[in-house]
N, C-alpha and C positions, 0 to 999 in steps of 0.2 A: 298206756301211755295215758299221764294226764290229760283234763280238760283243757287244762292252758297251753299243753305242747298240741293237742289236737285244734285249737284256734290258730294256734301262731302258723301252724301247716296249713289249715284252710286260708289263712291270709295269703300266704306265699303262693298257692296255687291260684288263688281267684286274681291275683297282680298279675302272674304268668297268663292265664287263659285271657283276661282282658287286653292283655297288652298286645296278644295275636292280631287285635281288631276286629274280633266275631262280634257281631249284635251283642250289646250287655245281658238283654233278655234270654238269649241262646246261654251266652256264658255264664250267668248264674246258676240256670237251672242244669247245665252240664256238670257243673263244680258241685251243686247240693246233690244230686243223682249220684256222683260218684263217692262224696262222703258217707251219703244214708247205704249204699250198698256195701262199701266197705267194710263200715264198722256195724252195721243194725241188719245185713243180710238184704237177699233180692226181696225177702217176704215184705220192707219196707215200700216196696216201689208199690204197695198197694193203698199205700196212704197219699201219694200224689195229684189224683185227680181230687178227691175230698177236699185237699189242704189248701189246692189254689182255686176251686169253684166256691170254697166255704169263705176266704178270704176276699175274692172278687163279687159276694152278694150284700157288700155294705150299700145300702141305698144313698148315701153320701155318694157314692161314686158317680152317682147319675150327674152330678156338678159338673165334672171334668170336661166329657165331650160338651156340653152347655157352653161352659166359660172358653175352652177352644173355638168354639166356634163363635160363640163371640168376637174372638180376638181376631180371627179369620176374616169376618165379616167386615169390621175397621181397616183390618190389612189391606182388603182388597180394593178401599177406595182411596181418595184424595183427602181422607181425613189429616191424615200426615203433614201434609203440606200448608193445608189451612193451619191447622195448630202454630206451625211454623211461624208462616206469615204474619199472622197476627201478633203474636208476641213479638216479633222482630219489629213491630211497626210502633208498639208501644214501648220497648226496652231501647231503640236504638240511638239515646243521647246516653245510657248509660257505659262507662267503660267495660269492654270485652261483651257490648251486647250480644252480637252475634251468637258468642260460645253459652251465652247465659239464655238465649232465647230457646237455641237447641235442645239444652238441659230441661229447660221449662217444659217443651213441645217433647221430649222423651220421657219425661214425668209424668205428663196428662194422656200420654198417649200408651205408654206402657201398663198404665193403671185400667185402659181399657180391655188390651189384647192379653196382659198378662206374659205375653212373650218378649223375651231380650233380644234374638234374632231379627224378629220380625220388626221390632222397633227399630235398632240399628240402620237396617234393609230401608224402611219407608223416611223415618228423618234422616239418615246420613246419604241417601241419592240427592236429596235436594241442599241440605245443610253442609255439607262438607264441601262442594265446590264453591257455594257463596260465602262460605269462611275462607277458604285459600283465595279466592279472588278479591276479596276483601282486605289481603294482607297478613290473616294470621299464619299462623307456621302450618305445618302441615303435622306436626307431633300433638298440637294443642285442638287442633280443627278434630282430628280423627281419635285421640283418647277421650274426648269430651263425651262423642257420640259412643264407642264403646262403654266407657263407665255409663251414662247416662241411662242405657237400654236395660244395665241389670236393676233398674228401679223397679222395673216390672215384676218382678218375682216377690217383692216386699210391699208397695202400695198395693191393697187391695182392688179389686179380688185377685186372688193369686194363688197358682195352680199348688205350688210350692208350698202352701200352708195349708191349702188344703190336704195334701198328702202329709205331711208334717202332721196334720191333726188325725187322719186315719191313725197312721202308725203310732202315735203315742196316746189316741183316745181321749184327745181333749177337744173343747169346743171350739170349732170352726169360726164360730162368728166371735168368740173372743179372739181370735187369734187375727182376723180379719181390722178386729177394733186397734189391735196392739201393735199394727203395722202401719198406722195412719202417721201418729208422730212422728215414729223414728224415718218413717219415709221421708216425711216434711223437713226432719232434720237433715238427713244425709243430702237430700237435694239441695238445702242452704247451704253445706258443706261445699259441695259440687260448685255452687254457682259462686260463691267465697273464693275458693280456688281460681276459678276461672276470671272472675275480677282482677284479683291480685296479680296473677302472671301475665294477664294481658297490660295491666296497669305498666308491668315492670319492665315488659320488651316494648314497650312504648306502641300498641297498637291500640290507644284509647279511641283515638278522634277516626278511626277509618270508617266508622258506621254512620257519623254523622253530616258527609256528605251532600245526605237530602234531608230537607226536614218534611215529615210530613203532616198533611192539616189534619185537623180534629175528624172532619170527614172521613178522610183514608184509614185514618185511625178505628172510627166507631162502624164503618162499612162489614167489616169483615167479623166483628163481635156477634151478630145474629149465627154467622157458620159455627161458633163456641158451645150456642146454644144445646144442639142435639147432646153433645159430650157431655153437658151437665145434666141435662134429662135421663140420658141414658144413668149416671150415676147415682142421680137421687132416685130414680124410678127402681135400682136394685137394693140402694141403701134403705129406703121406706119400705119395702117387700120384706128386706130380711132382719130388720132390726125395730120394725115398725108390729111385730106380731102376726104379718101377713103370711108369710112364707118360712120354710127351710131352707137351708144353704142350698140343695138343690132346685127347690121352686124356686130361688131366685134367680140361679143363674140360668135357668129358664125363662123368668121374666127380661133377663140383660141379652140373653139371644135372640130373643123377639124382636126386642126393641133395636139393636145394632141393626139385623136384617133390614127392621122397618127402615132405620135411617139411610141406610144404604141405597136401599130401592129407593126411596120419596127422594130423597137430596141429592144423592149421588148419581143418580140414575144405574145405579149397577143392579140391571131386570132382566137380563137375556136369559135364558135358561144356561147356557155356558158358562156365563158368569156365578148365576146361584150353583148349580151345580159342581165348579173349582171349590166355590164358599164349603162345600156341604165335604166334596171328597178328600180337602186340605183337612178339616175338621176329622174327618173318620181317619185318615193315616196318623194323624198324629194321636187320638185318642185311643188307637188300635195299637200303637207303639207304648205307651204309657201304660195299656193294660197288660200287654205282654211282661214288661220290666214289673209290676205291681206285682203279678202272679209270679214270676218266678223269684221273685224280691219274698215274697211270701214264704214261697217254698224254702229257699234258703235262711231265712229265719226260723220257720220251724227247723232244719235239720240244725242249727246252730244250737237250740233251745234242748232237742232232745239228745245231744251228744254232751249236755251240761255246759256249754260254751260261754254263753251269756251268763248262766248264773255264776259260773266262777269267776269271769273277770268283773262282774260287779260284787263277788265277795273281794276279790282280791284286792280292790279299789280302795274298798271301806275298811280292811285291815290296816291300810296304810298310815291311815289316822293324818294325813297330809293335809293341812290347809285348803280349804276348798277351794280359793281361788287359785291354788297352783291346779289344781284338779279340772277347773273351766279353762286354765291356761292349757294344759295338757289335752283336753277336749278338741278345744279351737285349734290345736296346733295338728292335730289328727284330721279335723275337718277340712282345715286349709290344705295339708297334704294331698288330702282323697281329691279335692276340688279338682286339684292340678290335672288329674288323671280321668276323671268320673263326671255326668251330669247330676245336677242337684238331684233329679227324681229318684236316678239309682243308689247315691249317697244318705239320702234321707231315708228311704227304705231299708236301708242295709243297715244302717248304725242308729237308728231310732230306740229298735226294740232291746240293742246293747248298753245305750248312753240313758235313757230314761231311769233304769234302777239308781242309775251312778248318781245322776242331776237332781232326783228328787231327794236323795239322801244323803247329797251335798246342802240340802236346804236352799236349791234356787227354784224359783216358780217356772212350772214349765211352760205357760205362755211368754214369758220374757225369754228364756230358752229359746222357742222357737223364733223370736225374732231376730236374737245373736246367731242360730244357726244359717238362719235365711241370709245375713250380710255375709255371713262365711261362705256362703254359697254364691254371692253375687262375686266377691271375690276372685273365685274358681273360675267364673264365666273370663274374665280377664286374664286370668295367668296363664301363661304356657306351663308344658304344652299343647293341652286341650282347652284354651281358651276360645270356646265357640263365638264370642263378639268381635275376638282379634281375626278372626279368620273370616266374619261377616263383610266388618270394615276392608278387610283387606281384598276381598272379593269385587265390592263395589268402587274400591280406588286402588286399582291394580298397580299405578305409579310410586305408591305410598309403600317402602316396604315394611315387614313384620315389625322390627325392631324398634323402626320408629313410631310405630302405632302404640308401642310395647312402653317406651318411651314417654309416650303421650299420656298414657293413663295409667302410668307407676304412682304419678302424685293422687291421682283420685285410690288407687288401691288404699295410702296411708290415710284419705279421706274415712275409706269404711274401717279400718283399724280405728282412727279417734272414735268414729261413732261406738263402737264396741266398748271401747275402755268409756265413753260417758255413758252408755248403758250400763255399765257394771258398777258408777258412781252413782247413777241417779236411775235407778231401774224402774220408778215412777214414770217416766217418760213413755213405758211401753205399758206398764201396767193402770195406769190413772185413767185410761178412757174406758177400757172392758171392764173395770169395776166402777165406774161412776154412770155407765149406759145400761149395764147388764145385773149389776150387784156383785 
């Protein structure tokens, strides 16, 4: 049996196993063990512990639980509502101001938490009822929050970027910088669509029923200072030559915990325990997925599947943009069924030789891949953000949420096309600051 045939068989079995609803870590581990034993014999089991623990011994992985705790701390406070209220007061005269305010709040909140579901829940609980009360259609109100929440995996610090950096052996610091301008660009595209559709539907003046004084506008600005302090602290530690990404993540976690204790009075032992418990639970889940994904990648490599796929694509002599289109289609389909972490850890070892052979910058491709992962978060049947929004607004049907999110999906596709035409949007900042 050829390596490509084995690869196709692995793909079919993996999809079938994961379709049963089994936890992803256990599913990937079971498939890896099955094919290792089937093709290499029972002796291959001896390599399992060594492979998993060697893969998880990377010092960079220390940053994962730190960034997760950072997000859990912010999500446990009233930070999301403060962001939303401050932005809405300043933008209330702009057409579609409430939607734009919510998207801006999602961008800032998700940049701190790095979690799309947490952003959707925190901003959506306050923003969606307010938008609907002010006359915005349910599809626009819910779709904007579902899409805005995805910005958390592109705007740094991003857990998705960390996983891609580890899997592709590229600089996490450069990846963080590469996500800044594309993240701002995508936020701008979301806001532009919100402004246009609000104007078209005639919901231009619904936010102008109250005039905020300058005092009212400025009184909430001090509440934004802690967010700015946390971001500046992490960025300075990371790019000022003071700390590695792992140490900078520790700085961010410490600053966020201090912020919620001092400013938001989240100081009770049970509150702090909830933050640490949630951080530990999510970290453990990611580590399990990473460990079994590493084993899955080892199995693919030992059976020559990875090498054969890369060689077959290289021998096609196809236009590199056709190759990129095929890769994006693969990622989009995978994103409909799997979470971003699993996709990145499963596909990066296979795709990196193809991408580099086609002459694409791995840092730039990390941004394109991340935007593709954002698409998956609002694409059925497993669009996680869609179900989060449906959970906090049960009276809005899932098709309505999907209808509102669809234009924002097109914005993501436009962002990928813009990055293909002007890759410097992703590559300029890392080169300018890090050489």
